[in-house]
C-alpha positions in Angstrom: 0.0 0.0 0.0 1.3 3.4 -0.9 1.4 6.3 1.6 0.2 9.7 0.6 1.7 12.8 2.1 -0.4 15.9 2.1 1.0 19.2 3.3 -1.1 22.3 3.6 0.4 25.6 4.5 -1.7 28.7 5.2 0.2 31.9 5.7 -1.5 35.0 7.2 0.5 38.1 7.4 -1.1 41.3 8.6 0.7 44.5 7.8 0.5 47.2 10.4 -1.8 49.9 9.3 -0.6 53.5 9.3 -2.0 56.0 11.8 -4.5 58.2 10.1 -6.5 61.1 11.6 -9.5 60.2 9.4 -9.6 56.6 10.7 -9.3 57.9 14.3 -12.1 60.4 13.7 -14.4 57.7 12.2 -13.6 55.4 15.1 -14.4 58.1 17.6 -17.5 59.2 15.9 -18.8 55.7 15.7 -18.1 55.2 19.4 -19.9 58.5 20.2 -23.0 57.5 18.2 -23.1 54.1 20.0 -22.9 55.7 23.4 -25.6 58.2 22.5 -27.9 55.4 21.3 -27.2 53.5 24.6 -28.0 56.5 26.7 -31.3 57.1 24.9 -32.2 53.4 25.3 -31.4 53.5 29.0 -33.5 56.6 29.5 -36.3 55.1 27.5 -36.5 52.2 29.9 -35.4 53.9 33.1 -37.7 57.0 33.2 -41.0 55.0 33.3 -39.6 52.8 36.1 -38.6 55.9 38.1 -42.0 57.5 37.4 -43.8 54.4 38.6 -41.8 54.3 41.8 -42.3 58.0 42.5 -46.0 57.9 41.7 -46.6 55.4 44.5 -45.5 58.2 46.9 -48.3 60.6 45.8 -52.1 60.6 46.0 -55.1 62.3 44.3 -54.7 65.9 43.2 -51.0 65.9 44.1 -50.5 63.2 41.5 -52.3 65.1 38.8 -51.2 68.7 39.6 -47.6 68.2 40.8 -44.5 67.6 38.8 -44.4 64.3 36.9 -41.2 63.1 38.6 -41.9 64.7 42.0 -41.7 62.8 45.3 -44.7 62.7 47.6 -44.2 61.3 51.1 -43.1 58.2 52.8 -46.4 58.1 54.7 -48.2 57.7 51.4 -46.0 54.7 50.6 -47.0 53.1 53.9 -50.7 53.9 53.2 -50.5 52.3 49.7 -48.7 49.3 51.1 -51.3 48.7 53.8 -54.3 49.4 51.6 -56.8 46.5 51.3 -56.9 44.7 48.0 
């Protein structure tokens, strides 16, 4: 029986890229856009949760007339917690 020798050689060489202000600006702009999108998404989900938590501290007309993200009182939290079903 004959033996078959197979040799495969793959050579990867990556030349270092030269520094370019345009490439650095594009990289920085892309990163800035991604951070802005992340900040908007975080606010989109965080503000309603904060509103929901703060709304439980207010009651009646204070809820409708006061500022949207205003804090009511800890007493109202206790009253809401102890309120019957």
